[in-house]
C-alpha positions in Angstrom: -9.1 62.1 -43.6 -6.8 59.2 -43.1 -8.0 55.6 -44.0 -7.8 54.7 -40.3 -9.8 57.7 -39.2 -12.3 57.2 -42.0 -12.8 53.5 -40.8 -13.4 54.6 -37.2 -15.9 57.2 -38.4 -17.8 54.6 -40.4 -17.9 52.2 -37.5 -19.2 55.0 -35.2 -21.9 56.0 -37.6 -23.1 52.4 -37.9 -23.2 51.9 -34.2 -25.0 55.2 -33.7 -27.5 54.2 -36.4 -28.2 50.8 -34.8 -28.7 52.4 -31.4 -31.1 54.9 -32.9 -33.2 52.3 -34.6 -33.2 50.2 -31.4 -34.3 53.1 -29.4 -37.0 54.0 -31.9 -38.4 50.5 -31.9 -38.3 50.3 -28.1 -40.1 53.6 -27.7 -42.7 52.7 -30.2 -43.6 49.5 -28.4 -47.0 50.0 -26.7 -47.1 49.7 -22.9 -48.5 46.5 -21.5 -52.2 47.4 -21.0 -53.6 47.0 -17.5 -55.9 44.0 -16.8 -59.5 45.2 -17.5 -61.9 44.0 -14.9 -65.7 44.0 -14.8 -66.0 44.5 -11.1 -63.0 46.6 -10.0 -59.4 47.6 -10.5 -56.3 45.7 -11.1 -53.4 46.8 -8.9 -50.2 47.3 -10.9 -47.6 46.8 -9.6 -48.9 44.3 -7.1 -48.6 45.6 -3.6 -47.0 43.8 -0.7 -49.2 43.8 2.4 -47.8 44.8 5.8 -47.3 42.1 8.4 -50.4 41.4 10.6 -51.5 39.1 13.3 -55.1 38.0 13.8 -57.0 34.9 15.0 -59.3 32.6 13.0 -62.6 31.0 13.9 -60.8 28.2 15.8 -58.8 30.6 17.9 -55.6 29.9 16.0 -53.2 32.6 14.9 -53.7 33.9 11.4 -51.2 36.1 9.8 -49.4 37.1 6.6 -48.0 33.6 6.2 -51.5 32.1 5.9 -51.8 34.0 2.6 -48.9 32.4 0.9 -49.1 29.6 -1.5 -52.6 30.1 -2.8 -54.9 32.8 -4.1 -57.0 34.6 -1.6 -60.2 36.6 -1.7 -60.4 38.8 1.4 -63.7 40.5 2.5 -64.3 42.7 5.5 -67.6 42.8 7.4 -69.3 41.6 10.6 -71.7 38.9 11.5 -74.5 41.2 12.7 -74.5 43.0 9.3 -78.2 43.0 8.2 -77.8 42.8 4.4 -74.6 43.6 2.5 -72.3 41.1 4.2 -74.6 38.0 4.0 -75.4 38.9 0.4 -71.8 39.2 -0.6 -70.8 36.0 1.2 -73.7 34.2 -0.5 -72.4 35.4 -3.9 -68.8 34.3 -3.0 -70.2 30.9 -2.0 -72.0 30.5 -5.3 -68.8 31.6 -7.1 -66.8 28.9 -5.2 -69.4 26.3 -6.0 -69.2 27.1 -9.7 -65.4 26.7 -9.6 -65.7 23.4 -7.9 -68.3 22.2 -10.4 -66.1 23.2 -13.3 -63.0 21.5 -11.6 -61.2 24.8 -12.0 -57.4 24.4 -11.8 -57.2 27.5 -9.5 -59.6 28.2 -6.7 -59.1 30.9 -4.1 -59.5 30.6 -0.4 -62.2 33.0 0.8 -61.3 34.9 4.0 -64.0 36.8 5.9 -62.5 39.3 8.3 -64.7 40.7 11.0 -64.2 44.4 12.0 -66.5 43.8 15.1 -64.0 42.1 17.4 -66.1 42.5 20.5 -69.1 40.5 19.3 -67.4 38.4 16.6 -65.5 36.0 18.8 -63.9 32.9 17.3 -67.0 31.0 18.5 -69.4 33.4 16.8 -67.3 33.2 13.5 -67.3 29.4 13.7 -71.1 29.4 13.7 -71.5 32.1 11.1 -68.9 31.6 8.4 -69.4 27.9 7.6 -73.1 28.6 7.0 -72.1 30.1 3.7 -69.4 27.6 2.8 -67.6 25.1 5.0 -64.2 26.1 3.5 -64.6 29.8 4.2 -62.2 31.1 6.8 -63.3 33.6 9.5 -60.7 35.9 11.1 -60.7 38.9 13.5 -58.5 40.8 15.9 -57.9 39.9 19.5 -59.6 43.3 20.2 -61.2 46.1 18.3 -58.1 48.3 17.9 -56.2 45.2 16.4 -59.0 44.6 13.9 -59.2 48.2 12.9 -55.5 48.4 12.5 -55.4 45.6 9.9 -58.4 47.1 8.1 -56.7 50.5 7.9 -53.6 48.9 6.3 -55.9 48.1 3.3 -57.7 51.4 3.4 -60.9 50.0 4.9 -62.7 52.5 7.0 -64.5 51.3 10.1 -66.9 53.4 12.2 -68.7 52.2 15.3 -71.8 54.2 16.3 -73.4 53.7 19.7 -77.2 53.8 19.8 -79.3 55.3 22.6 -80.1 51.8 23.9 -76.4 50.9 24.3 -76.1 48.8 21.2 -73.9 49.9 18.3 -73.7 49.6 14.5 -70.7 49.1 12.4 -70.1 50.9 9.1 -67.3 49.7 6.9 -65.9 49.9 3.4 -67.2 47.2 1.1 -64.3 46.4 -1.2 -63.1 42.9 -1.8 -59.4 42.3 -2.1 -57.7 39.7 -4.3 -54.3 38.5 -3.2 -51.9 36.3 -5.2 -49.9 33.3 -3.8 -47.1 35.7 -2.9 -49.5 37.5 -0.5 -49.5 40.6 -2.7 -52.6 42.7 -3.4 -53.4 42.3 -7.1 -57.0 43.6 -7.4 -59.7 45.6 -5.6 -63.3 44.6 -6.5 -66.1 47.1 -5.9 -68.9 45.5 -7.8 -71.6 45.1 -8.9 -70.9 41.5 -8.0 -72.4 38.6 -9.8 -71.1 35.0 -10.0 -70.4 35.3 -13.7 -68.5 38.6 -13.3 -66.5 37.3 -10.4 -65.5 34.2 -12.3 -64.5 36.2 -15.4 -62.5 38.7 -13.4 -60.8 36.0 -11.3 -59.7 34.1 -14.4 -58.3 37.4 -15.9 -56.4 38.1 -12.7 -54.9 34.7 -12.5 -53.8 34.8 -16.1 -52.2 38.3 -15.9 -48.4 38.5 -16.3 -46.6 38.9 -13.0 
């Protein structure tokens, strides 16, 4: 072996050794653990929502752009819901009141989306939603197919069942969706919902690495 060849061999062995150590260290690093939530599941990677176009309780357009720049809690329901919807909205209102009282640096906008576009007109939403909190936003579709199309994009099932007297009931999924300021889905909350659990989970979500 010539001195020149021997030198190249030593350099190659050293480089290979460094690469091997680096690879071993990299492979031994534990994966970043998912955010553990009390009331649901953290979505990783965060999921971009498809574009949508709805109207709010004032009859103004409400779309994907309205989700940008702030955290959002999105909840599906309808104003004629006898129990689950008003209970959940009351819990969300108490959660918001707690954040205000604590002067929390981050507070989400709460958006209630009706999946009953026929009865839940902007006028009806304007009466119903502020009852729970004056800052809550009510939205719906211009018609039932439009409302159900947006719900379907998030996997929210909606079933309208007509009764013998001509009235109808609305069955829908009960998840709550948390969206970040980029308008991406970051968590799906399924309960059980309490103010304390919501607050703890929201703080964990906001603090999670992007």
